[in-house]
Each structure stands twice: as structure tokens, then as C-alpha cells.
mmCIF file of the C-alpha atoms, coordinates in Angstrom:
data_MODEL
# 
_entry.id   MODEL 
# 
loop_
_atom_site.group_PDB 
_atom_site.id 
_atom_site.type_symbol 
_atom_site.label_atom_id 
_atom_site.label_alt_id 
_atom_site.label_comp_id 
_atom_site.label_asym_id 
_atom_site.label_entity_id 
_atom_site.label_seq_id 
_atom_site.pdbx_PDB_ins_code 
_atom_site.Cartn_x 
_atom_site.Cartn_y 
_atom_site.Cartn_z 
_atom_site.occupancy 
_atom_site.B_iso_or_equiv 
_atom_site.pdbx_formal_charge 
_atom_site.auth_seq_id 
_atom_site.auth_comp_id 
_atom_site.auth_asym_id 
_atom_site.auth_atom_id 
_atom_site.pdbx_PDB_model_num 
ATOM 1  C CA . MET A 1 1  ? 0.000  0.000   0.000   1.00 0.00 ? 1  MET A CA 1 
ATOM 2  C CA . LEU A 1 2  ? 1.283  3.434   -0.942  1.00 0.00 ? 2  LEU A CA 1 
ATOM 3  C CA . THR A 1 3  ? 1.447  6.380   1.427   1.00 0.00 ? 3  THR A CA 1 
ATOM 4  C CA . TRP A 1 4  ? 0.640  9.648   -0.349  1.00 0.00 ? 4  TRP A CA 1 
ATOM 5  C CA . ARG A 1 5  ? 1.655  13.228  0.456   1.00 0.00 ? 5  ARG A CA 1 
ATOM 6  C CA . LYS A 1 6  ? 1.013  16.610  -1.100  1.00 0.00 ? 6  LYS A CA 1 
ATOM 7  C CA . SER A 1 7  ? 2.918  19.846  -1.149  1.00 0.00 ? 7  SER A CA 1 
ATOM 8  C CA . SER A 1 8  ? 2.978  21.917  2.018   1.00 0.00 ? 8  SER A CA 1 
ATOM 9  C CA . CYS A 1 9  ? 2.152  24.829  -0.311  1.00 0.00 ? 9  CYS A CA 1 
ATOM 10 C CA . SER A 1 10 ? -1.221 23.292  -1.192  1.00 0.00 ? 10 SER A CA 1 
ATOM 11 C CA . SER A 1 11 ? -4.098 25.473  -0.081  1.00 0.00 ? 11 SER A CA 1 
ATOM 12 C CA . ASN A 1 12 ? -7.377 23.874  0.938   1.00 0.00 ? 12 ASN A CA 1 
ATOM 13 C CA . GLY A 1 13 ? -6.768 20.541  -0.734  1.00 0.00 ? 13 GLY A CA 1 
ATOM 14 C CA . GLU A 1 14 ? -8.170 21.341  -4.161  1.00 0.00 ? 14 GLU A CA 1 
ATOM 15 C CA . GLN A 1 15 ? -6.216 20.943  -7.385  1.00 0.00 ? 15 GLN A CA 1 
ATOM 16 C CA . CYS A 1 16 ? -3.388 19.119  -5.634  1.00 0.00 ? 16 CYS A CA 1 
ATOM 17 C CA . MET A 1 17 ? -0.971 16.631  -7.022  1.00 0.00 ? 17 MET A CA 1 
ATOM 18 C CA . GLN A 1 18 ? 0.140  13.904  -4.620  1.00 0.00 ? 18 GLN A CA 1 
ATOM 19 C CA . VAL A 1 19 ? 3.314  11.843  -4.691  1.00 0.00 ? 19 VAL A CA 1 
ATOM 20 C CA . SER A 1 20 ? 4.318  8.672   -2.875  1.00 0.00 ? 20 SER A CA 1 
ATOM 21 C CA . ASP A 1 21 ? 7.751  7.899   -1.442  1.00 0.00 ? 21 ASP A CA 1 
ATOM 22 C CA . SER A 1 22 ? 6.796  4.247   -0.844  1.00 0.00 ? 22 SER A CA 1 
ATOM 23 C CA . MET A 1 23 ? 8.541  2.742   -3.895  1.00 0.00 ? 23 MET A CA 1 
ATOM 24 C CA . PRO A 1 24 ? 12.355 2.831   -4.185  1.00 0.00 ? 24 PRO A CA 1 
ATOM 25 C CA . GLY A 1 25 ? 13.453 4.563   -7.380  1.00 0.00 ? 25 GLY A CA 1 
ATOM 26 C CA . ILE A 1 26 ? 9.889  5.394   -8.486  1.00 0.00 ? 26 ILE A CA 1 
ATOM 27 C CA . ALA A 1 27 ? 7.647  8.366   -7.673  1.00 0.00 ? 27 ALA A CA 1 
ATOM 28 C CA . PRO A 1 28 ? 3.988  7.524   -8.337  1.00 0.00 ? 28 PRO A CA 1 
ATOM 29 C CA . VAL A 1 29 ? 1.966  10.717  -8.879  1.00 0.00 ? 29 VAL A CA 1 
ATOM 30 C CA . ARG A 1 30 ? -1.812 11.198  -8.755  1.00 0.00 ? 30 ARG A CA 1 
ATOM 31 C CA . ASP A 1 31 ? -4.530 13.836  -8.731  1.00 0.00 ? 31 ASP A CA 1 
ATOM 32 C CA . SER A 1 32 ? -5.850 14.257  -5.174  1.00 0.00 ? 32 SER A CA 1 
ATOM 33 C CA . LYS A 1 33 ? -9.383 14.714  -6.526  1.00 0.00 ? 33 LYS A CA 1 
ATOM 34 C CA . GLU A 1 34 ? -9.224 11.235  -8.097  1.00 0.00 ? 34 GLU A CA 1 
ATOM 35 C CA . PRO A 1 35 ? -7.417 8.988   -5.602  1.00 0.00 ? 35 PRO A CA 1 
ATOM 36 C CA . GLU A 1 36 ? -8.599 5.859   -7.431  1.00 0.00 ? 36 GLU A CA 1 
ATOM 37 C CA . GLY A 1 37 ? -7.522 7.262   -10.814 1.00 0.00 ? 37 GLY A CA 1 
ATOM 38 C CA . PRO A 1 38 ? -4.265 6.621   -12.659 1.00 0.00 ? 38 PRO A CA 1 
ATOM 39 C CA . ALA A 1 39 ? -0.963 7.178   -10.867 1.00 0.00 ? 39 ALA A CA 1 
ATOM 40 C CA . PRO A 1 40 ? 1.847  7.368   -13.420 1.00 0.00 ? 40 PRO A CA 1 
ATOM 41 C CA . ALA A 1 41 ? 5.133  6.020   -12.031 1.00 0.00 ? 41 ALA A CA 1 
ATOM 42 C CA . ILE A 1 42 ? 7.927  8.509   -12.664 1.00 0.00 ? 42 ILE A CA 1 
ATOM 43 C CA . PRO A 1 43 ? 11.616 7.676   -12.131 1.00 0.00 ? 43 PRO A CA 1 
ATOM 44 C CA . VAL A 1 44 ? 12.880 9.468   -9.000  1.00 0.00 ? 44 VAL A CA 1 
ATOM 45 C CA . ASP A 1 45 ? 15.641 11.266  -10.950 1.00 0.00 ? 45 ASP A CA 1 
ATOM 46 C CA . ALA A 1 46 ? 13.068 12.742  -13.346 1.00 0.00 ? 46 ALA A CA 1 
ATOM 47 C CA . TRP A 1 47 ? 10.784 13.713  -10.444 1.00 0.00 ? 47 TRP A CA 1 
ATOM 48 C CA . SER A 1 48 ? 13.687 15.399  -8.633  1.00 0.00 ? 48 SER A CA 1 
ATOM 49 C CA . SER A 1 49 ? 14.537 17.352  -11.787 1.00 0.00 ? 49 SER A CA 1 
ATOM 50 C CA . PHE A 1 50 ? 10.902 18.423  -12.135 1.00 0.00 ? 50 PHE A CA 1 
ATOM 51 C CA . VAL A 1 51 ? 10.727 19.607  -8.498  1.00 0.00 ? 51 VAL A CA 1 
ATOM 52 C CA . ALA A 1 52 ? 13.997 21.537  -8.909  1.00 0.00 ? 52 ALA A CA 1 
ATOM 53 C CA . ALA A 1 53 ? 12.666 23.226  -12.059 1.00 0.00 ? 53 ALA A CA 1 
ATOM 54 C CA . VAL A 1 54 ? 9.454  24.229  -10.265 1.00 0.00 ? 54 VAL A CA 1 
ATOM 55 C CA . ARG A 1 55 ? 11.376 25.625  -7.281  1.00 0.00 ? 55 ARG A CA 1 
ATOM 56 C CA . SER A 1 56 ? 13.737 27.615  -9.513  1.00 0.00 ? 56 SER A CA 1 
ATOM 57 C CA . GLY A 1 57 ? 10.848 29.189  -11.445 1.00 0.00 ? 57 GLY A CA 1 
ATOM 58 C CA . GLU A 1 58 ? 11.960 27.555  -14.682 1.00 0.00 ? 58 GLU A CA 1 
ATOM 59 C CA . LEU A 1 59 ? 8.401  26.309  -15.310 1.00 0.00 ? 59 LEU A CA 1 
ATOM 60 C CA . ASP A 1 60 ? 6.551  29.511  -14.363 1.00 0.00 ? 60 ASP A CA 1 
ATOM 61 C CA . ARG A 1 61 ? 5.698  30.210  -17.997 1.00 0.00 ? 61 ARG A CA 1 
ATOM 62 C CA . PHE A 1 62 ? 3.453  27.131  -17.927 1.00 0.00 ? 62 PHE A CA 1 
ATOM 63 C CA . ALA A 1 63 ? 1.581  28.104  -14.751 1.00 0.00 ? 63 ALA A CA 1 
ATOM 64 C CA . GLY A 1 64 ? -1.685 28.880  -16.539 1.00 0.00 ? 64 GLY A CA 1 
ATOM 65 C CA . HIS A 1 65 ? -1.677 25.556  -18.369 1.00 0.00 ? 65 HIS A CA 1 
ATOM 66 C CA . VAL A 1 66 ? -0.977 23.033  -15.625 1.00 0.00 ? 66 VAL A CA 1 
ATOM 67 C CA . GLU A 1 67 ? -4.610 21.921  -15.131 1.00 0.00 ? 67 GLU A CA 1 
ATOM 68 C CA . ASP A 1 68 ? -5.047 21.459  -18.900 1.00 0.00 ? 68 ASP A CA 1 
ATOM 69 C CA . LEU A 1 69 ? -1.820 19.469  -19.138 1.00 0.00 ? 69 LEU A CA 1 
ATOM 70 C CA . TRP A 1 70 ? -2.781 17.246  -16.190 1.00 0.00 ? 70 TRP A CA 1 
ATOM 71 C CA . ALA A 1 71 ? -6.282 16.628  -17.558 1.00 0.00 ? 71 ALA A CA 1 
ATOM 72 C CA . ASN A 1 72 ? -4.901 15.747  -20.994 1.00 0.00 ? 72 ASN A CA 1 
ATOM 73 C CA . GLY A 1 73 ? -2.233 13.491  -19.489 1.00 0.00 ? 73 GLY A CA 1 
ATOM 74 C CA . ARG A 1 74 ? -4.830 11.734  -17.346 1.00 0.00 ? 74 ARG A CA 1 
ATOM 75 C CA . GLU A 1 75 ? -7.019 11.150  -20.423 1.00 0.00 ? 75 GLU A CA 1 
ATOM 76 C CA . VAL A 1 76 ? -4.108 9.749   -22.439 1.00 0.00 ? 76 VAL A CA 1 
ATOM 77 C CA . TRP A 1 77 ? -3.007 7.534   -19.515 1.00 0.00 ? 77 TRP A CA 1 
ATOM 78 C CA . THR A 1 78 ? -6.534 6.163   -19.008 1.00 0.00 ? 78 THR A CA 1 
ATOM 79 C CA . THR A 1 79 ? -6.975 5.523   -22.744 1.00 0.00 ? 79 THR A CA 1 
ATOM 80 C CA . ARG A 1 80 ? -3.661 3.640   -22.946 1.00 0.00 ? 80 ARG A CA 1 
ATOM 81 C CA . ALA A 1 81 ? -4.464 1.550   -19.857 1.00 0.00 ? 81 ALA A CA 1 
ATOM 82 C CA . THR A 1 82 ? -7.848 0.621   -21.358 1.00 0.00 ? 82 THR A CA 1 
ATOM 83 C CA . GLU A 1 83 ? -6.216 -0.357  -24.662 1.00 0.00 ? 83 GLU A CA 1 
ATOM 84 C CA . VAL A 1 84 ? -3.711 -2.590  -22.855 1.00 0.00 ? 84 VAL A CA 1 
ATOM 85 C CA . ALA A 1 85 ? -6.450 -4.203  -20.746 1.00 0.00 ? 85 ALA A CA 1 
ATOM 86 C CA . ASP A 1 86 ? -8.554 -4.845  -23.862 1.00 0.00 ? 86 ASP A CA 1 
ATOM 87 C CA . HIS A 1 87 ? -5.566 -6.399  -25.629 1.00 0.00 ? 87 HIS A CA 1 
ATOM 88 C CA . VAL A 1 88 ? -4.746 -8.668  -22.692 1.00 0.00 ? 88 VAL A CA 1 
ATOM 89 C CA . GLN A 1 89 ? -8.345 -9.881  -22.425 1.00 0.00 ? 89 GLN A CA 1 
ATOM 90 C CA . ALA A 1 90 ? -8.580 -10.652 -26.165 1.00 0.00 ? 90 ALA A CA 1 
# 
């Protein structure tokens, strides 16, 4: 079972991304509004680079698009998982 956490900068719990430190070398990430939804597993090195870029302000230019990017990524992830499941069952 994974233990999830969210940023200490998160306001009232809405529009939060959660990450788990429960898997060595992997950082599963999920949308806090959909705890049963997909949780892409990101290599820890990539996650660390992402966090560093956010902290440095390198990604500020994307600030207005984060929700759209997450929603699109979630849709793509769900579609791919469904395709794989359908293939395995066939």
C-alpha cells in the first residue's frame, strides 16, 4: 500500500498533485481529486529534476496551463491503460 503526500504549499486541498515515497526509485503521482484514478510512475531522478525546475521558477511560464496538461495526461493515460487491458483480455 502506498502512502501519499502533497505539497505543504497546497491550499485547501483542491487541485493538488500527490506523490508517494513508498517505492524505491519510483515516484507515483496522482490527482488528489481522483485517488482511485491513474498514478503514473515517474523515475525518481526525473521527479527530482521536475521539483527543482518548479522551485527555480523555470516552469513559471506554464503556470496557466498546468490543469489542462494534467487533464490531458490523465485522459491519455486512461486511454492507454484501457487499450492494454482490452488487448490482454482478447
